[in-house]
C-alpha positions in Angstrom: -38.3 103.1 6.2 -34.6 102.1 6.5 -35.6 98.5 7.2 -37.9 98.5 4.1 -35.1 99.8 2.0 -32.7 97.2 3.3 -35.2 94.5 2.4 -35.6 95.9 -1.1 -31.8 96.1 -1.5 -31.4 92.5 -0.3 -34.1 91.4 -2.8 -32.4 93.4 -5.6 -29.0 91.8 -4.8 -30.5 88.3 -4.8 -32.3 89.0 -8.1 -29.1 90.4 -9.5 -27.1 87.3 -8.5 -29.8 85.1 -10.0 -29.7 87.0 -13.3 -25.9 86.9 -13.4 -26.2 83.1 -13.1 -28.8 82.9 -15.8 -26.6 85.2 -18.1 -23.6 83.0 -17.4 -25.6 79.9 -18.3 -27.0 81.5 -21.4 -23.6 82.6 -22.6 -22.2 79.1 -21.9 -25.1 77.6 -23.9 -24.4 80.0 -26.7 -20.7 79.2 -26.8 -21.5 75.5 -26.8 -23.8 76.0 -29.8 -21.3 78.2 -31.6 -18.5 75.7 -31.0 -20.4 72.9 -32.7 -18.8 71.6 -35.8 -21.0 71.7 -38.9 -23.2 68.7 -38.8 -24.6 66.9 -41.7 -28.2 68.1 -42.2 -30.8 65.5 -43.1 -32.4 65.7 -46.5 -35.9 66.4 -45.1 -36.9 68.2 -41.9 -38.7 65.2 -40.6 -35.9 62.8 -41.3 -34.4 61.0 -38.3 -31.0 62.1 -37.1 -28.8 59.0 -36.9 -26.8 60.3 -33.9 -28.8 62.3 -31.3 -25.9 62.2 -28.9 -24.1 64.8 -31.0 -26.8 67.4 -30.3 -26.0 69.4 -27.2 -28.5 69.7 -24.4 -29.4 73.5 -24.9 -30.5 72.7 -28.5 -32.6 69.7 -27.4 -34.2 71.8 -24.7 -34.9 74.8 -27.0 -36.4 72.5 -29.6 -38.6 70.7 -27.1 -39.8 74.0 -25.7 -40.5 75.3 -29.2 -42.6 72.3 -30.3 -44.4 72.2 -27.0 -43.0 68.8 -26.0 -41.5 68.3 -22.6 -37.8 68.2 -22.8 -36.0 64.9 -22.5 -35.0 63.8 -19.0 -32.9 66.5 -17.4 -33.3 69.9 -15.8 -36.6 71.5 -16.8 -37.2 75.3 -16.5 -40.1 76.6 -14.6 -42.3 79.1 -16.4 -40.9 82.1 -14.6 -37.4 81.1 -15.5 -38.3 80.8 -19.2 -39.8 84.3 -19.0 -36.7 85.6 -17.4 -34.5 84.0 -20.1 -36.7 85.6 -22.7 -36.4 89.0 -21.0 -32.6 88.5 -20.8 -32.4 87.6 -24.5 -34.7 90.5 -25.4 -32.7 93.0 -23.4 -29.4 91.6 -24.9 -30.9 92.0 -28.4 -31.9 95.6 -27.6 -28.4 96.3 -26.3 -26.9 94.9 -29.5 -29.3 96.9 -31.6 -28.4 100.1 -29.7 -24.7 99.4 -30.1 -25.2 98.6 -33.8 -26.9 102.0 -34.3 -24.1 103.7 -32.5 -21.5 102.0 -34.7 -23.5 102.8 -37.8 -23.6 106.5 -36.8 -19.9 106.5 -36.2 -19.4 104.8 -39.6 -21.4 107.5 -41.3 -19.4 110.2 -39.5 -16.2 108.5 -40.6 -17.4 108.3 -44.2 -18.2 112.0 -44.1 -14.8 112.8 -42.7 -13.1 110.7 -45.3 -15.1 112.5 -48.1 -14.3 115.9 -46.7 -10.6 115.0 -46.4 -10.6 113.6 -49.9 -12.2 116.8 -51.3 -9.6 118.9 -49.4 -6.8 116.7 -50.8 -8.2 117.2 -54.3 -8.3 121.0 -53.8 -4.7 121.0 -52.5 -3.5 119.0 -55.5 -5.2 121.5 -57.8 -3.7 124.4 -56.0 -0.3 122.7 -56.1 -0.6 122.2 -59.9 -1.6 125.9 -60.4 1.4 127.1 -58.3 3.8 124.8 -60.2 2.5 126.2 -63.5 2.9 129.8 -62.3 6.5 129.0 -61.1 7.3 127.4 -64.5 5.8 130.4 -66.3 7.8 132.9 -64.2 11.0 130.9 -64.7 10.5 131.0 -68.4 10.8 134.8 -68.6 14.2 136.0 -69.9 16.1 138.4 -67.8 15.0 137.8 -64.3 
């Protein structure tokens, strides 16, 4: 039983290392894409791009995979790796969605807190005005 668990642990560690590498590559590719300067977009979708060397490899690979064409010469992903990339992106999307929902909940709570504090402030101002009026009224009596 112990040997089986050690084998499973070794497999899990190797899977984790592979996933970390894939995540690092994905994040690198995303940072490469985000760092691109705004390129001139052709007038039509089918128009030829005059300088293909400006397009980074991750975009070329993704476009080739999307249209079903084999990617240009370079590293190609096996089917399992494409599925693992898809699962990584899907899980990342789900994490972002969950975090977004948390932040929206916190935002709503903060808005309710601000509204409650604003109403309390309005009530205190009204009380302050009433007290000031009472003090002025009492000071206006002759013969204290």
